[in-house]
Steps between C-alpha positions, in 0.01 A plus 500: 500500500159405633253326272177698456199326652159475343204605709318215676246345265662643185515265205785481256404580143676396179435644160483241223529567129177398325681439171813319625839667473609208278252622233675746266188721504494527881529849648531659841193719445249504788235314293740205476511451875286340764545511877513157665634362822832314454345150508237582237764678291701176484188294424414748222849498349508118516172480306303342784292813561337664202364851476238504227327782314269692726713413804366147547750257651559130438733222606654316204400136551777373270767676706337381824495142371871526418577632850292221655681235295834640622365511859546878505137586573524532878336826599285531188188542716672794671572656159144439378362669813703812419372531144184707460255397226565841346790739552420859580632707215604866523222746424723712278539371142864607492573240769263221389652218294315468167344162426749435219787546750334248731467244219860560386605456863322166525651375174843621610460286811411189303120510497348358182211658309279212615595554867430873472163435337403237758596727792324809359 
């Protein structure tokens, strides 16, 4: 069977849970999802990329320092270039992650209260 081909210039999109699946309160409702490309999805799940209330983004310096110490930071400039200062959120409230979901998502990915406050 032939593999379907994407149109030229099409980008692959992943859908990440805002509140991680590992959190017992996580759901599959649309408000608990965010569309990211696969690389940013992995950075988000790893806790390197943070999505803050209001859609602001941040790189977790503690996680970056750990990656640098382990010599796993090659390509970080490429990742940073892909991250907008603010994510575009859906216009419809039924698809927009509430701020409390975003904070729970950060904490579920290892961000501390101090890191969230500093990045906000």
